[in-house]
C-alpha positions in Angstrom: -3.6 11.6 -0.6 -1.3 13.6 1.7 -1.8 11.2 4.6 -1.1 8.1 2.3 2.1 9.8 1.1 3.1 10.6 4.7 2.3 7.1 5.9 4.4 5.6 3.2 7.4 7.8 4.0 7.0 7.1 7.7 7.2 3.4 7.0 10.2 3.9 4.7 8.3 3.0 1.6 8.8 4.9 -1.7 5.4 6.8 -2.0 4.9 6.3 -5.8 5.6 2.5 -5.6 3.2 2.3 -2.6 0.4 4.1 -4.4 0.8 2.1 -7.6 1.0 -1.3 -5.9 -2.6 -1.4 -4.4 -4.1 -0.5 -7.7 -2.5 -3.5 -9.3 -3.5 -5.8 -6.4 -7.0 -4.4 -5.8 -8.9 -6.4 -8.4 -7.7 -9.7 -7.0 -7.8 -8.8 -3.3 -10.7 -10.0 -1.1 -12.3 -7.5 1.2 -11.0 -9.4 4.3 -7.4 -8.8 3.2 -7.6 -5.1 2.3 -5.8 -4.1 5.5 -2.7 -5.8 4.0 -2.4 -2.8 1.6 -1.9 -0.3 4.4 1.7 1.0 4.7 2.3 -0.6 8.2 1.1 -4.0 6.9 2.4 -3.9 3.4 4.6 -6.6 1.9 6.7 -5.4 -1.0 5.7 -6.8 -4.4 7.5 -10.0 -5.5 
């Protein structure tokens, strides 16, 4: 958890929003697109 929080902050993403976003997207995300949820690849939710 600490490294996820640090990664989010380093990429200027609010940590709570970053941690909540993948859990909403995860059920509909295919395995080949999981890297898009990493902080340095993340697109803000629409």
